[in-house]
N, C-alpha and C positions, 0 to 999 in steps of 0.2 A: 378675663382669664379664658384661654383657649384650652379645651380638653382634647388632647390628641390621643387617639386610641386606634388600635387595630379594629377591624370589624369584629364585634363581639368581645372586645377587650375589657369590658366592664364600665363603659361610659354611662350607660343607662342606669346601672346600679349606683354609680357615683352621684349622678344627678338626683336619683331618688333619695339617697341618703341626705344630700344637702337639703332637699325639700322638707323632709321630716325634721331635720335639725332646726331649720329656720322657722317652721310653723309651730313646732312644739316647744322650742326653747328648752328650759331646764327640765321640762317633763320628759324630754327624750333621753335623759340621763339613765333611765332604767332599761333602755334597749341594750341588747347584747353588743358588746364592743365599744359602746359610746363612752363609757367612763375611761377606758384606755385611750380613746381618741382625745378626750378633753385633757387628760393628764399629759399626753405627749405634746399637745398644742400649747400647753402652759397657760390656759385661760381658766378663770375662776368660775365662770358661768357661761351658759349658752344663750346668746341674745336672740330674741324673736325678731322676725322681719316679715314684711309683706312680700309674698312670692308670686311671681307671674311665670307661668310655664307655657312654652311653645313647643309642641311636638309635631314636627313637620309631616310625618307620615300619617297623622291622624287629623290634622287641621284642614278644615274646609270652611269657606265663608258661610255665615248664617246671619239672620237678623240680629243686630246688636253687636256683631263681631265680623263686620264686613271685610276688614283688613287685619293683618297680624298686629299692627300697632294699636288699632282700636281695641282688639281683644286684650292685649297686654295692659293698656291703660285702664280698662274696666276691671281686670284682675287686681291691679295695684290700688286703685282709688275709686272704683265704682263709676257712677255717672259723672262725678267731679273730674275724674281722670280723663274721661272722654271729652268733657267740655274744655279741659285744659289743652287738648290737642288742637282745638279750633275746628270750624266748619269745613275747612279744606282737607281735613284728614281722611275724608271718605274717598278721595280720589288721588291725593298727593301724600307722599311720605312726609312725616313731620320733621321739622328742623330741630336743632339741638336745644333751642330755647323752649320749644313746645314740650320736648321730652323732659327738660328740667322742671317745667311747671307740673308735669305729671308726678315727678318724684316728690315735689313739695306737697301736692295734693294727697299723697299717700300718708303723709304725716308719720312716717316710721322708716326705719331702714328698709331698703328694697333689695330683692334678689331676683334676677332674671335668669331663667334656665332655658337654653335652646338645645333641642335634640332633633336629629334627623333633618337638618337644614337642607341638605342636598335632595332629599326625597321631596320636600315641599317644592323646591325650585323645579324639579323634574316634572312634577304633576301640574304646576301652575307656571309654565314657562312664560306666559304673557306678563306675569307679575315679577319676573326675576330681576329686572333692572330696578323696579321700585323697591323691592325687598333689599337689594344690595345697598341702595341709597339709605334706607332705614337703618341697616346694620352699621353703616359708616357713621351716621349721625348719632346712633345709640352709643357706640363706643366712645365718641367724643364727649357726649353728655355724661356718661358714667365716670369718665376720668375727671370730670369737673365737680364731683361730689364725693364727700367722705362717708356718706351714708348709703351707698349703693354698690352693687357688684353684679356683673353679668358673666355667666359661664356658657360658652358656646362649644359644643362638642363637634369635632371634625374627624373623619376617619383618616387613619394613617396609610392604610393599604390602598393601592390603586387597582387591585385585582378585579374588583367587581364594578369598576367605574367605566362608563362610556366616555367617548371623547368629549361629549358635551358636559358630562359630570366633572371630568378633570379640568376643563376650562373654568367652570364656575367654582370648583374647589380652590383653584389657584387665585381667582379674583377675590373670594371671600377671605382666604388666608392672608392675602396682602393687606386688605382693609383692616382686619382684626389685629394682625400682628404689629401694626404700627404702634398700638398702645397696650397690647395684651401681653400676658405672661403665659408661656406654654406650660402645661402640666400633662405629663404622660402618665396615664392611669392604666393599670393592668390588674386583673383579678384572676391570676392563674393559680389554681389549686389542683389537687389530685382529681382527675377527671370523673371517676365514678362517684365520688362523694359530692362533687359539685352538681352532677346530673341529678342525683337523688334530691338534693336540697332545692334545686332551682327549677326542676321540671315537674316534680310530683309533690303534692301535698300529702297524699295517702297512697301507699302501695297496695291497698286492698287487704283481703283476708290473708292472715299469716298461714292458715291451713292450706289455702290454695297455692300460695307461694311455695310452701314446702313440698306439696304434692307434685307440682310442675317440675320443681328442681329434681325431685327424686326420679320422676319418669324419664327426664332427659339424661340424668346421670346414669341410670341403668342402661338406657339405649347406647350411650357412648361406651360404657364399660364393656358391654357385650360385643362391641365392634371396635374395640380399641386398637386392633391390629391394622385397621383401615383408616385410622384417624391420625392427625398430627401428634407425635409423641409428647410435645410440650404440654398438651392438654390432659393427657391420660397417664403420663409417667408418674409413678409414685415409688416410694422406697420399696425395694425388692423384699424387704423383711416385713412389710406391712401385710396384714391379712386382707382378704377380699372385701370384708366388711369395711375396713378402714379405707381401702381404695375407693369404694363406692361413696363413702361419706365425704372423702376429699373432693370428689367430683361434684357431689351434691352441694357442698359448701360454695364451690365456685359458681355454680348456676344460681344459687340462692343469693349470693352477693351481688350479682348483676341484674337480678330480676327487677323489672319485667323485660329487660333486654337479654338477648342471647349473648354469652360471653364474647363470641366472635364479632358481634356487632360493635361492641365498645373497643375491643382490643385491636381491631384492624387499624384504627386511627393511631394507636401507639406503636403497633408493630410495623406498619408500612407507610403511614402518612406523616409521621413525626418529622421526617427529614425534608419535607416540602417547604420551600422558602415562604410561600404564601399562606401556609396553613397555621391557624392559631389553635393550638392543641385543645384548650378548654372551650373558649367561646366559639371557635369555629365548629367544634363538634356540637355544642349546644344549639347553634343556629340551624344546623341540619336536623338534629334530633327533635327540636321543637316543632318544626314543620312536619317532620316525619310522624310524630305522635298525633298531631292534629289531623292529618290526612288519614292516618290509620284508624282513628276513632270514627271518622266519617265512613270509611270503607267497611268497617265492621257492621254498620247498619245497612249499607247499600249492597254488599255482596254476601253470599252464603258462607264463604270461607273465612274463618277466623283463626288466628294463631295464638297459642298459649304464650309464646315469647315473640318479641320483635326481632326478627332475623334480618340479615343483610338482604335477603331476597325480597323483602316486603318494602324496600325503599321506593317511594313513589316518583320514579324518574319521569313518569309521564306528565308530572306537574311542572310547568315551566319555571315557577318560582323556586321550587326545591332543586330542580336541575341546575338552575343558575347558581345557587349557593354551593352545590357540590363542585361544579366546574370552577367556581371562583376559588374555592379552597385548593383545588388541584392545580390551578394556574394554567389550565389547558382547555381553552374554549373551543379548540378545534375538534374536541370529542363530541360535539353536538351532533354532527352528521352520523357518527358511529352509533350513538345512543338511539337516535331516531330510526336509523335503518335496521339495526339488529335487535334492539332491546325494547324500546318503549314508545316508538312512533305508532301512528295509526295503521301504517302498513308494514310494521316491523316483522322481521322474520320470526321472532319468538312468538308473536301473536298468531301467525299462520300455523306454527307448530302446535300451539296450545288450543287450537280450535276444538279438538276432540277430547281434551283432558278434563277430568272432573274429580270430585272428591278430594282426597289428600294431595293428589297430583295436579290439581287445578293450577294453571299458570306456571307449571314447573320450569318450562324453558325460559320464561321471562325472569323467574327468580334466579335461575342459574346464571343467566346473562348479567343480571344486576350484581350478583356476588362476584362474578369475574371482573366487573368494572371496579368494584371497591378493593378487591384483593390484588389486582394487577396494575393499579394506577398510582401507587404511592411513590415515595421518594427513594426507595431502595434500588440497588443496582439491578437485581434480578426481579424485573417486573413481570412476575408470573403468578397466576392463580393455580395452585396445584390441586389435583383431585382430592387428596386428603383434607385440604383446607375447605374446599367446596362441600365435601361430605359433612364436615363438622359444622360449617356455617348454616347448612340447610337441612340437615338431618333432624328427624323427629320421630316419635314412636310409631307413626303410621306411614312413614316414608323411608324406604330402605336405600342403602347406598347405591345399589345397582340402578335404581331409577334416576338418581342424580348423575351417575356416570353416563347413562344412555342419553339423558337430556343434554348434557354438555357436548357429547359427540355429535348429536343431531343438530344442535344449534351451530356448532363450528362448521359443520358440513354445509349449512345453508347461508351462513353469515358472510358479509362483505368486509367486516373490520375485525372480527374475532378470528384468531388463528391459533393453531397448535404451537406449543412451545415445549420441546422435549417429548419424553414418553408419556408424561402424565400432567402436563401443564397447558394452560390457555392464557392468552392475553388479548387485550383490546387496545387498539391504537387508532390514530387519525389517518394513518396511511392505509389505503384500501388493499385488500388481498387481490390475488389474481382473479378470484371469482367476480369481484366488482368490475374489473376490466372486461371480463367475459360478458357480463351483463350489459356493459356499454356497447361492446361490439355486437351483441345480439340485437340491441335496439337499432343499430344502424344497418342491419341486413336488408337487402332489397327483396321485396316480396316476389316480384315477377321474375327476376333474373337469378336469384339465389335460392330462396326458400322453396318455391313451388317445384322447380326442376329437381332439387335435391330430395324433396319429399317424394316425388314420383319415382325417382331413381332407386331410392332405398326400398320403397314398397315393391317395385318391380323385381329388384334383385332378390329380395327375401322370398317372394313367391316362386321365383324361378329356381332358387337354390334347391337342388335335389328333386325337382318336380317329376312325377311319374306319368303325368298326363299333360296335354297341351295347355299352355297358359296364354290368355289374351288379356293384355292390360290396357285399361283406360279407353275402351271403345267409345268413339264419339257418336256413333250411329249404329242402328241395328244391322245395316247392310255390311258393316265391317266384320260382323261375327259370322263365320261360315256355318252352313247347315250340314254338319257332318255327324255320322253315327257314333263317332268316338267321344267319350266323355271329355268335356272341355271345361276348364276353370276360367271364369271371367272375373277379373279384378276391377272393381269400380274405382273411379278416380277418387283421391282423398278428399276432394271438395264435396263429394256426394256423401251424405250422412243418412244412414238407415234408421228411421224411427218407427217403422212398422206400418206406415201409411203415407198419405200425401202423394204429391206428384211423382216422387221417385218410385214408389211402388207401381204406379200406373205405367211409368216409362219402362221399368224392368219387365212388367207383364207383357207390354206390347212388343218389346224386343225379343222376348222369349217365344211369343207366338208368331211373329213376323220377321222376315228378313227383307228389309226394305218394304216393298209392297206385296211380296209373295209370302204365303203361309209357310211355316217351317214344317219339314217332315220329321225332324228329330228334336223337338223341344225338350224332351227328357234328358238329352245329352248335355244340356247346359247347366252349369253350377255357378251361381253368382256368389262372390264374396264381397261383402260391403262393410264399410267402416261405421262404428258407433258414433253418436254425437259427442262433441267435445274437442278440446285442444291438446289433449295429452300427447299425441303423436307429433303434432306440429311443434309443441314446446320442446320436445326432446330433440327433434331435428334442428331447430334453431339453436339450441344449446350446443349440439355437436358442431354445427358450422362455426359458432362463435369460438369454441375451444380450438378448432383447427386454425382459425384466423389468428388467434393469439399465438399459437405455437409457431405459425409461419412468421409472424412479426418478431418473435423472440429469436428464431433461427436467423432472420435477416439482420438482427441487431438493432431494429428500430424500437424495441420494447424490451423491458426486463431489468433495466438498471435499478429501478425503484423497488424491486421485489426482493423478498428474502431468498436465500439460497435454497431453502426447503421448498418454497413455492415453485422455483424453476425446476427443481429436481422432480417434483410431482407432476410436471406439465404433461409429459408423454402418457403417464398412467391415466391422467384425467381425460386426455383425448381418447384413449382406448375405451375408458369407461363410458364416455359419452356415445361412442359408436355402438357399444353393446346396448346401452339404454335406448338408443334410437331403434335398433332392431327389436328389442323387447316391446317398444311402443307399437310397432307394426303388428306383433302378435296380440298385444292387448287391445288395440283399437279395431282391427279387422276381425270381429267376433260373430258376424252374422253370415250364414250361408243360406241362399234362397234357390229353390228348385221348382220345376213345374210339378203341379199336382192337380189332377182333374177333379179331385174331390173338394178342393177349396173354391170359394165363390169366384175369385178372380184368377184361379188357376195357379196360384203361387203358395208355396209353403216355406216359412222362414224357420231357421234353426239357430239357436243361440249357442255358439261354440264355447262360451265361458271364457274366463281369464286364461291367458297362456303366456309363456315366455320362451324365447329362443333357446335352442340347445343344439349341440352338435349331432345328437342322435335322432332328431326328429325334424321334419320339414313342415312348412305351412300347408303345402299340398297334401302331405300325409295326414295332417291334423284334420283337414276338411273331409278327406276320404273316411277317416276313422269316425268322425261325427255322423256322416251320412250312414255309415254301416251300423253304428249303434242305434240309429233311428229306424233301421230296417228299410232305408231308402236306397241302399247300395250294397252290392255283394261282389266279392271277388270272383265267385263262381256260382253255379246253380246246380241243384240235384235233380235226378229223374223224378222223384216224388213231387217236387215243386212244379215241374212242367206238367205232370199228370193231373195234379190238383187244379191247375189253371188252364186246362185244355178248353178251348172255346166250345160252348154248348152246341153251336151250329156245326161244328166239325166232328162232334163225337160219333155220329152215325157213320160217316165215311172213314173216320179214323186217320185222316191225312191232313197234316197242317203244313201249308207252304212255308218254306224257310224264310221267304221274304216277309210274310206276315208274322212269323215267330220272332224274327229280329225286330220288326217294327214294334211289337208288343213290349220289348225291353227298352225301347227308345222313346215311346210316347207316354210313358207313365202308367200303362196298363199293368205291367209287371215290374219287378224290382229292376233298378239300374245295375248295369255291369260296368266295371272300370274299362275293360276292353271288350266290348260286346262281340265283335266279329271273331276275334281270336278265341275268346272264351267259348262261344257257341260252337265254333268248328271243333275245338278240342273236346267239348262235352258231347257233341253228336257222335263223334268217332268213338268216344268211350261208351255212350249209351248203346250204340249199335253192336259194338264188340261184346258188351256184357249181356245183351239181349233185353235191355230195358225198353228200347224202341227199335224200329226199323227205319231204313232210309230208302227212298225210291226216287227215280227220275224218269222222265219221258212218259208222261201219262198218255194212255191211248183212249180212243173214243169209248171203248168198252170198260173203262175204269180200271184196266190193268196197266202195268208199267213195263217199260222197256228193260229196266234194271231194278232189282230189289236186293238190298243188303240186310242181313239179320244174323246176329250171332256170328259175325265174321269180321276180320279186319277190313277197314275201309280207309282209303287215303283221304287226307284233308282236302286234296284238290277236288274230290268228288262232292264235298260239302259246299255247294254254291248257293248263294242267296238269290235264287231265281224263282220265278213263278212255277217252273216245271220241276222243281226239286221239293220233295215232301218228307216230313218226319212222320213215320207211321206208328200208330199205337201197336202194342205188342201183339194183340190178337189178330189185327189186320195183317201185320207182317208175317205172322205164323201161317195164316191161311194162304197168303200169296206164295210163300215159300213151299207150302205143301203141294202146290201144283193144281189146286182145285180150279176147274174151268170157270171162267166168268159166265154169267148168265147169257145164254145164246140169244142172238137176234132172231126175230120172227122170220120163218122161211117163206118165200114166195113160190107159187106154182111154176114149174119149169117152162121155159119158153118153147113153143113148137119149133120143129125142125124147119129150117129155112126153105128146104125143097118141097115140103108138103104143106106148108102153111097156106091157108086159104084166106083170101081177102074178106073183110067184113061184108056182110050182106048190105047192099045198098039200102038206105033208108032206115037203118038201125043205129042209134047212138048209145054209148056206154053211160049208164046212170051213175052220178057221184053225189056224195053228201059231205058237207063241211061240218066238222065237230069243233066246238070251242069250249075250253075249260076256263071258267070264270069263278072267282071266289077269293076268300082270304085264307092264306096259309100260315100257320104258326111258324115262327122262325126256326124252332128246333126240328121241324119236319121238312125243311127246305131241301136238305141233301137227299133225303129219302125220296122226295118228289122227283128229283132229277134222275136218280138211279132206277126208279120203278116206272115212271110215267114216260120219260123220253124214249126209251127203247120201243115202247108200244107205238108211240106216235111216229117213229121213223118208218113204220110199215106203210104209211100213207105218203102222199106227195104234197108238195107245196107247204112244208112244215114251217111255221113261223112261231117264234117265241119272243114275247115281249115282257118286260118287267116294270113294275111300278112300286118301288120301295119308298117308305116314308118312316122317319124316326124323329123324335123330339129330343134335342140336347140343349144344354145351356148355351147362351149366346157367346160366352167366352171360349167355349170349346168347339163351336160350330165350324169355324174356319179350319181348325186343325183336322177335324174329322173329314171335311170335304176334301182337303188336300190329300189325306191318306186314301180316300176312295178313288180319287183321280189317279193316284199312283198305282193302285191295284188294277184299275181298268186299263191303264197304259201297259202294265206288265202282261195283261191278258190280251192285249191287242184290240180292246173294245173302246178305246178312248174316243174314237170317231162315231161309234154306233150308239153308245150310252152316255148320257150327259147327267151331271149332278146339278140339281137346281136348288 
């Protein structure tokens, strides 16, 4: 007899029933339903028989049962049965006569039950031909006796068969059906009752069952406006208490399953041609429960009910059962990519989820698969259905909605359907094509040039100071007093140290081989480590390429109309995201700072995003300003407080030195130092905070002094002979007080009466030398008090020997500044810096 069933159509239960009837005989009459079976069969008693069982998915060779026929012979007649097969049976299938001798050795009616034959053949492919020969001989031997029967179960559905399975299914069927009678067995009953009786021996505590049902019913009732009406609709005349009780009864009836878990197969899968409503569901749920039990020990998250979201799609066996029932094996790629693969999009989104929301994106994706893959015409998982299927007392509907939107935005096979629906299919969305195009981008000719272009464009947009992008050498960076923004190449990533910091420090101090005069005017902007910006630029390029291909007609026929309609908005969004990536990645500004060990100070700009009202250049300037490293302007009080001690006595500060102090890091930086200082000096002089003088005379007076009067900006020249005067000095000079007079010499005799020196008499002279150490703060007073006295003599010589100790990092900068001052004074040939 050949037992033909669908997968899960009741074949195993039929074989089990036959086993108990044959082994128990009349004792089996007390089992439920057996009396009805005996009466309907018209037999007076139940004969006992010797039974041999072969279960292909469980059978493996062992000592004493090296082959299936040896195992069957031992079950029927013990060692006598094995002896009846003969010694060749260990390697060769027995013939019909050997099998007949086994039947005789059993000394009783025999019943042979074969289940999961294809499974055995698949696992032991090397024995397939031998087993086929054994089955053929067995069927012949069985037809030759009146005291034996064989029942071989074969699946009817080919949904879950491979090509190899189908080939062997056909071969076995041809052999068996020559002498067999087909019996189609089905055990289709109401699904919920079958599940209760066949999957669970005990549903656990009745109190827990009622508490869980009550909690879920209350949650659904409070959110009934957001859930499917078929689950929450009750008679309008019913009271709130009755409505809650109705919901509770529905949850209690399905416990430990969520009602949506069981109903989805009736609501949406029932029309599928390959789906077996009862046994197909049992096949899935049996594995589901087994895996869920293991997960309960392995993971911290447990669920009071088995929801659609908990389906273990990451298990290949379970996934195979699901896709077999759906009849759509092409969904494997969609499941792996978006829901349950090692690199699935849901897994990436769930990386930071925890507590009740743990794995929420995977659960939403799983529910979308079950709700949108049935046989109905409208294959859509609507948000109300997802909320009902996944909602629980600690998870609100908003979290489910957000997870669905986030997953759809990232997925390659899940797409929006209408205003509140989602569906999954084997056809990729446009995002998948974009991903493929992104993978084919050329790094050297497409990615890097576009990356540099978008960075350069974003920094230059609305820039208020000069921008120099991607300098390859320090010599390319000009040594200018104007504040300059230097944008580092995207390939260079600032981590706070390493070779990049050394390079930036060197280029800040040196221009080529020459020390810089204005290192404080340079502001570096560098990228943080990571691929965020590069990823966004690659995505933008991919979207643009897809848009171009669609416009040219080479792409787009396989996409939904909604995908094509959203294309331009996706391109625009990717461009905005790339600009935001520049703002987010270029978050470090680095400036010269003499107080740091290596002369550099780094500032973290923080996270940012592009906007029409702000520029990247303005963002850097604002950050420097907030750190007191940059000012738009400067006040008189600031200049007074930072007046060099060496110049306080004279009260005169050369404008060249004043400007240099704002550019070398001694004083705060100015965005536009020359223009700002000119305007502020004019303002200071007009207001009487300071004076301005030019043309210094040997007697320390000046050719021109301005104080409390308007002065033209053209008079404010950054030259060594133009000075900013302290208020008291300017007041004294404007008051007309005469400078200290030079020593007077005796009048020379009249030329007509002068007498020649007497012969033999020489004028006696003495040379005076002033030697010692002078405090720096007294240097100016030394010059104004001592030099006029020394001018009364002849052959005056003044030499200097200054020494100062500075850090090695700043030595070159200071030496360059000193040489510049000497050059401005015309002493660069007379005084050298060693």
